[in-house]
N, C-alpha and C positions, 0 to 999 in steps of 0.2 A: 630522538624519540618522536614518534606520530601517533595520533589517534585514527583508527580507521572510521570512516564516515558510514553511517546506516543508510543502505539503500532506501528508496521509496517504494511502498506497496504493502505495507503492513495494514491489517484491518485495525479498526479503533480498538477493540479489546487486545488484540495482539500488540499494539502499539503501547498500550498503558502497561501491559505486563513486561514488555521489553524495558521500559523506563523504570519500573519498580525494581527489577533486578540489576539494571546499570547503577542506580543510586545506593543499593545494597552494597556493591563492589566498593563504592567511594567511601560508605560508613564504615566498612571493615578496616579500611586503611586510615580513617580518621580524616574527616575534611578540614578540621582544624590543623592537623599536622601538615596537611597538604596545602594550608593557607587559602582555601577556597569555600570556607565555612558560609561566608555572607552569601555567595551566588549558590551554593549548594542548597542552603535555607529556601532561597527563593524558588529554585527548581522544585522543592519538595511541596512548596504551597501551590505550585500550578499542578503538580500530579494530583492533589487533592481535588483540585477544580476539575481534573480530567474525570476523576472517579465518580464524582457527583454528577458531571455531564452524562456519562456513561449509564449511569443509573437512572437518569431522565429518559434516555433513549429507550433503554430496555422496558421501562415504565410505559412508555408510549403505546397506545393500541394498535398503532399502525406499523410499528417496528416489526412485530410478529410477521405481517402480511408482507413487509418489504423483505424481511430475511427470507421468506417463502419464494417470492418473485425471483429475488436475487439467485436464490439456489437452482430454480429453474432454468434462468436464463444462463447460468453457469453450466448446467447440463447441456443445454443446446449449443454452446460455443465450444465446449469441449467435444461433443459429438461431431459438429461441424469440421473441426480440426481432423479428427479421427478420420472422418468420411473422405475429406480431401486425401490424406496420406494414404487411405488404403486405394483410392481411385488412381494414384500414381502407379500403381502396378496392374493397371488395368491392361489387358492384351491389345486393346486398339492404341496404337501410338499416339494418335491425334487427341483421344480423351486422356490419356496418361499425361500427356503435355499441358492440356488445359488444366488438370488437377494440379501439376507441379507449378503452374504459373499463379493459380489462386492461392495454393498453399503458401507460396513464397510471400504474396501480398498480405496474407492474414499474419504470417508469423514476423512480418515486419513491424507489427504492433507490441510484440514481445512473446515469449514461450510460455509465460502463465498469466494469460489475460483473466481467467476466471477467478485467479487468487490476488488481483490487485484490489484496491478500495472500491468501494460501491459507486462512488463518484467517479472515479477513474475508468472503472469499467463501463459506466454508462457512456461516457465519451469515446471511449475506443469502439464500443459495439455500432455507435450511430456512425462512426467513420468507416467501418467495415461495410455496414449496410449501405451507405451513401457510395462508397468507393466502388461497390459492385453495381448498384442499380443505376447510378449516374455515369457508367463507364461502359459504352457499347461493347467493348471486346471482352470484359470481364463478365458482363451479363450474359453474352453469347457463350462463352467458356461454361459458365454455370449451366446453362441450358443443356449443352451436349452431355452433362454430367448427371442430368435429371435431379439437380440439387437445390431447386428453387425453393422447395418447401423448407429447407434449413434457414435461409435468410428471411423468409416470411415469419417463420418461429421466432427467431432472433430478434427480429424488428417489433413484432406484436408484443413480446414479453417485455423487452428493453422499454416500450412505449408505456406499457402498464406500470413497469416500475417506476418510471420518470413522473407519471402522473400522481402515484401514492407518495413519492418523495415529496412533491410539491404540497400535497395535503398535509403531510407530516411537519413541513417547514411552517405552514400556517397554524397548526395547533401549537407547535413549539412558540411560535411568536406571541400566540394567546396566552401562554404561560412562560413569561420571559424572566422569571426569577432565576434560572440556572441558565447560565451561557452555553450555547451550542457546543459539541465536542470538537466540530471542525474549527471553530474560532480558538477554542483553547488550545487546540493542538498545534496551531500556528505560534502560539506563545510559548509553548512548550518547547517546540524546534528552537526558537530563538533563546530560550533559556538554557537548552543543552549547549549551544554554540557559545554562549557566555562562560558556561563552566569549563568547556573543553579549552577556550582561548586562555582562561585564567590559570588553568591547569599546567598548560605548557609554558605559560609566562613565568609561573612560580618555579617549574622545573628548572628553566633555562637560567633563571635568576639565582637559584640555590647551587647549581652547578657552576656558574661564574663564580661564586664565592667560596668554592671548593668545599661545599658541604655535602653531607651524605644524601645522596638522591635515591637511594635504592627503594625506599617506599613508593616514590613516585613511579619508578620503573615497574614495580611489581604490581602496582595499582593499574598501570597503562597496559601491562600484558594481560590482565584478566579483563580489561574493558574491552580489548581487542579481540580477545577470544571469544567473549560474548557477542560481540558485533559480527565477527567472521562467521560464528554459527548461524546467526540470524540471516545474514545477507545470502550464505549458502541455500536458504530456504526459499529465498525471492527468487 
């Protein structure tokens, strides 16, 4: 028996919702019967901290602006990819070839760039902009498509987002009573891994002692079904 691992890419609110659903499954099968009550309780404490951290982020005046900027740059990168895809059908062979080359480069960063975490997307967009502007061949290829405005728009919006992100970090530091979501999320990831490791360990121990492990297997099936559905979305 194995537990499927969650792919990286959920937004903060999505990640919290996933964890809440994940622990509900364990609760339904009784953490005590699964012999992971201690680890389960510790994970729930971290989830409570995640809820507080998310509420803090939503309450920050800059969060609304960040979400707006994020939405705008999402639109730009989605539009740019659609533009490149459309240009691969251009009747001029050289233009179509340049579009295919650039599309291959951008797709190398993933098929769902706009749906990664805000921090990850910032890094990816920086890499795309630099990868085109600092590469003579890609820069020339984009020029033949008359697509420079896309890169300028993506770069400008991403820089605006980065600036405001830094401003929010400052305001968060000024009010440091609540730990940041990013920080707590790392602890949550570690807590989940501990629960999973203990779950598998208890299962193997019970099975080795010829005890009934149906509850473990049913719980694992439900956990894997949840993770599979979420991974399919990413």
